C-alpha positions in Angstrom: 19.9 27.3 7.3 20.2 29.6 4.1 19.0 29.0 1.0 22.1 27.4 -0.1 21.4 24.9 2.8 18.2 24.6 0.8 19.5 23.9 -2.2 22.2 21.3 -0.9 19.4 19.5 1.0 17.1 19.2 -2.4 20.4 17.8 -3.8 21.0 15.2 -1.7 18.1 13.5 -2.2 18.5 14.2 -5.7 21.7 12.1 -5.0 20.1 9.3 -3.4 17.9 8.9 -6.5 20.9 8.6 -8.6 22.5 6.3 -6.7 19.7 3.7 -6.8 20.2 1.2 -9.9 16.9 1.6 -11.2 15.2 4.6 -9.6 11.4 4.7 -9.5 9.5 7.6 -11.4 5.8 6.8 -10.8 5.5 7.9 -7.0 2.8 6.9 -5.3 3.7 9.5 -2.1 2.1 8.7 1.1 1.5 12.0 2.2 -0.4 12.5 6.2 -0.7 16.1 6.4 2.9 15.9 9.0 5.7 17.7 8.6 8.2 15.0 7.1 5.5 14.5 4.0 4.7 17.9 3.4 8.2 18.8 3.1 9.3 15.2 0.9 6.6 16.0 -1.3 7.6 20.1 -1.8 11.7 18.3 -2.4 10.0 16.2 -4.9 7.7 18.5 -6.7 11.0 20.3 -6.9 13.0 17.7 -8.4 10.0 16.4 -11.1 11.3 17.7 -14.0 15.1 17.1 -13.4 14.2 13.4 -12.5 10.9 13.4 -14.6 8.5 12.3 -12.1 5.4 11.1 -12.0 3.9 12.0 -8.7 0.5 11.0 -7.5 -0.1 12.6 -3.9 -1.6 10.0 -1.5 -3.8 10.6 1.7 -5.5 8.5 3.7 -8.1 9.6 6.3 -8.2 7.5 9.4 -11.9 7.7 10.0 -13.6 8.9 13.2 -12.2 10.2 16.6 -9.6 13.3 16.1 -11.7 13.7 13.3 -11.2 18.1 13.4 -7.3 17.5 13.0 -7.8 14.5 10.1 -9.9 16.3 7.8 -7.7 19.7 8.4 -4.6 17.6 7.3 -7.3 16.5 4.2 -7.9 19.8 3.2 -4.5 20.5 3.2 -2.6 17.7 1.6 -5.1 18.2 -1.4 -4.9 22.0 -1.6 -1.0 21.7 -2.0 -1.1 18.8 -4.8 -4.1 21.2 -6.7 -1.6 23.9 -6.0 1.2 21.5 -7.7 -0.5 20.6 -10.0 -0.4 17.1 -9.1 -2.7 14.0 -9.2 -4.4 13.8 -5.3 -6.3 10.8 -4.6 -8.0 9.8 -1.0 -10.0 7.2 0.7 -12.5 9.9 1.3 -13.9 12.3 -1.2 -15.2 15.0 1.1 -12.5 15.3 4.1 -15.1 13.4 6.0 -15.1 10.1 7.9 -15.7 7.2 5.9 -14.5 4.4 8.4 -16.9 5.3 11.6 -14.9 2.7 13.4 -12.6 4.2 15.5 -9.3 3.0 15.2 -7.2 3.7 17.9 -4.2 0.9 17.7 -0.7 1.5 15.9 -1.4 -1.5 14.0 -4.8 -1.0 13.0 -4.2 2.2 11.6 -1.0 1.0 9.9 -3.0 -1.7 8.1 -5.7 0.8 7.0 -2.7 3.5 5.5 -1.2 0.1 3.6 -4.0 -1.6 2.5 -5.0 2.0 0.8 -2.0 2.5 -0.5 -1.5 -0.8 -1.9 -4.4 -0.8 -3.5 -3.7 3.0 -5.0 -0.3 1.6 -6.0 -2.0 -1.3 -8.2 -4.8 1.1 -9.8 -2.3 3.4 -10.7 0.9 1.1 -11.6 3.2 3.3 -9.6 6.7 2.2 -9.5 7.1 2.4 -6.1 5.3 4.0 -2.8 7.5 6.7 -1.4 7.3 7.3 2.4 9.0 10.1 4.6 10.6 7.8 7.5 13.8 9.9 8.2 17.0 9.0 10.3 15.4 9.4 13.8 12.1 7.0 12.8 14.7 4.5 11.5 16.7 4.7 15.2 13.0 4.2 16.8 12.4 1.0 15.0 15.4 -0.3 15.7 14.9 0.3 19.4 11.5 -0.8 19.5 13.0 -4.0 17.6 15.5 -4.2 20.2 12.8 -4.1 23.1 10.8 -6.6 21.2 14.1 -8.9 20.9 13.7 -9.2 17.6 17.8 -10.0 16.8 20.3 -9.4 14.3 17.8 -9.0 11.3 15.4 -7.0 12.5 18.4 -4.6 14.2 18.4 -3.2 10.2 15.0 -1.5 10.7 13.8 -0.1 7.4 15.9 -0.2 4.2 16.3 2.9 1.8 14.7 1.2 -0.8 12.8 -1.8 -0.4 12.6 -3.5 -3.9 10.6 -6.6 -2.7 7.9 -4.2 -0.9 8.2 -1.2 -3.8 8.6 1.2 -0.6 11.3 4.2 -1.4 12.7 6.4 1.8 14.7 9.3 0.0 14.9 10.8 3.3 16.1 7.6 5.4 19.3 9.5 5.9 18.5 13.2 6.5 18.2 14.1 10.2 14.8 15.2 11.7 16.5 18.7 12.7 17.2 19.2 8.9 13.7 18.1 7.6 12.3 21.4 10.4 14.9 23.6 9.0 14.4 23.0 5.7 10.7 23.5 6.3 10.7 26.6 8.0 13.0 27.6 4.9 10.8 26.9 1.9 7.6 28.0 4.0 6.0 24.6 4.0 2.5 24.5 5.7 2.1 21.8 7.9 -0.5 19.8 10.6 1.1 18.8 13.6 -0.6 15.8 14.7 -1.9 15.7 18.2 -1.6 12.2 19.0 1.7 12.3 18.9 2.3 14.0 22.5 0.5 11.1 23.5 2.7 8.0 25.6 0.4 5.2 25.2 1.6 4.6 21.6 4.8 2.7 22.0 6.7 4.5 19.5 5.6 8.1 20.6 7.0 6.6 24.4 10.3 5.1 22.6 10.3 8.8 20.9 10.1 10.4 24.0 12.5 8.7 25.4 14.8 9.2 22.9 14.5 13.1 23.5 14.5 12.8 27.2 18.2 10.7 26.7 19.4 13.9 24.5 18.4 15.8 27.8 20.0 13.6 30.0 23.3 12.9 27.6 23.7 15.9 24.8 24.0 13.8 21.5 22.8 11.2 22.7 20.6 9.7 20.4 22.9 10.6 17.9 25.6 8.7 19.4 23.4 6.2 19.7 22.5 5.9 16.0 25.9 6.1 15.0 27.0 2.8 17.5 23.9 1.0 16.0 23.8 1.7 12.4 27.8 0.6 12.8 26.9 -2.8 14.6 24.4 -3.5 11.5 27.2 -2.9 9.0 29.2 -5.1 11.2 26.9 -7.4 10.9 25.9 -7.5 7.5 30.0 -8.0 6.7 30.2 -10.8 8.7 27.4 -13.1 10.8 24.5 -11.7 9.2 25.7 -12.9 5.1 26.5 -16.5 6.7 23.5 -17.3 8.1 20.8 -15.5 6.9 21.6 -14.9 3.6 23.0 -17.6 2.2 20.6 -19.8 4.1 20.1 -22.9 1.7 16.7 -24.6 3.7 15.2 -21.6 2.1 13.7 -22.1 -1.2 13.3 -20.1 -4.5 9.9 -20.5 -4.9 8.7 -19.8 -1.4 8.9 -21.6 1.9 11.4 -23.5 3.7 13.2 -27.1 2.9 11.6 -29.4 5.9 14.3 -31.9 5.4 17.1 -29.1 5.2 15.7 -27.6 8.1 15.4 -30.7 10.4 19.1 -31.9 9.6 20.3 -28.4 10.9 21.3 -27.1 14.6 19.3 -25.2 16.4 20.6 -22.0 15.9 20.6 -22.5 12.1 17.2 -23.4 12.1 16.7 -20.4 14.1 18.7 -18.6 11.6 16.7 -20.0 8.9 13.0 -18.9 10.4 14.4 -15.3 11.0 15.2 -14.6 7.3 11.9 -16.9 6.1 10.0 -14.0 8.6 11.8 -11.1 6.7 11.6 -12.4 3.2 8.0 -13.0 3.6 7.1 -10.0 5.1 5.7 -10.9 8.5 6.5 -8.0 11.0 6.9 -7.5 14.8 7.7 -11.0 15.3 10.1 -11.6 18.2 12.9 -13.6 19.6 9.8 -15.0 21.5 7.9 -16.3 18.1 11.1 -17.8 16.5 11.8 -19.8 19.8 8.1 -20.8 19.9 8.0 -21.8 15.9 11.3 -24.1 16.0 9.2 -25.9 19.1 6.0 -26.2 17.4 8.3 -27.5 14.5 9.8 -30.2 15.9 7.4 -32.8 15.2 8.3 -35.7 13.3 4.3 -35.6 11.6 4.4 -35.5 7.8 2.2 -33.1 7.8 0.4 -31.0 10.0 -0.5 -27.1 10.3 -1.0 -24.5 13.3 -1.5 -20.7 13.6 1.1 -18.3 14.8 2.1 -14.3 13.9 -1.4 -14.0 12.1 0.0 -16.8 10.0 -1.1 -20.4 9.1 1.8 -22.1 8.9 1.2 -25.7 6.8 3.9 -28.3 7.2 4.7 -31.3 3.9 7.1 -33.8 4.0 9.3 -31.4 2.1 8.8 -27.9 2.6 7.5 -25.3 5.3 5.1 -22.7 4.4 3.5 -19.6 6.0 0.3 -18.1 4.6 -1.9 -14.8 6.1 -5.2 -16.0 8.1 -6.6 -13.9 5.3 -4.3 -14.0 2.2 -1.3 -15.8 1.2 1.7 -14.3 2.7 
């Protein structure tokens, strides 16, 4: 990758911004200190003037456990933000753990990050939370959802700009190899998280499996990613819109029209529920969860409630609605 290629990388991200109908300008950039997020920060700082961006650098310290790396990453991100003259915010005022509970599960770590990011987005009125997901992350997410049985809607994975969640992924269609090449040419400093090498986390296991696939079958992951992308495009242009996008059972103010739901065929009921879960941000549901919802909703009582997918499902004669156990969806 030469200097022309470095410029081409930056121009590709610039085109991604300009292709959006309404590109965000006040950005809360989630920066872990790893290579992906540090490259994202570097590219955005290079484009800041031409796009008139306001960049806030956000770092979440994950607390005790792997403390040496986490403190190193905090210092690295803080130094990079200050060097670029950008506002740096963190849940740790000095790089030391503020959460003394050891978090090990992917879900707990993710919840900690997003709770902080959402709070800062509201506090600083950012247009979007910007994350460094790239093409390999998209492939990993699709594979994880296929394994969990989420079906056609879950296969879509991530979107470039999630308007409902205000999440922007400007590197989503960029391959990991190009991210690494840009990091080398632009001399981007980053910290390798040693936990990424452990295979007990499901995503890390999938990542390792994809690496082994490439060793067994050259270009295997690239071909797999292309096949899944083509499948998603075919589904979106044919089957998925008729079942999901135009679901007459979904109410504009939230919930599912129970009367319409009860008079639908089982296949349509599954589609209504899958689309609703996706629409309100219920994560990691599987086909098994959808089947369980269909089973529990097959009840002619006028009013009842039950718990599933960390939500309370309230059923009335007119409506089916899910609320988070710690707040509304």
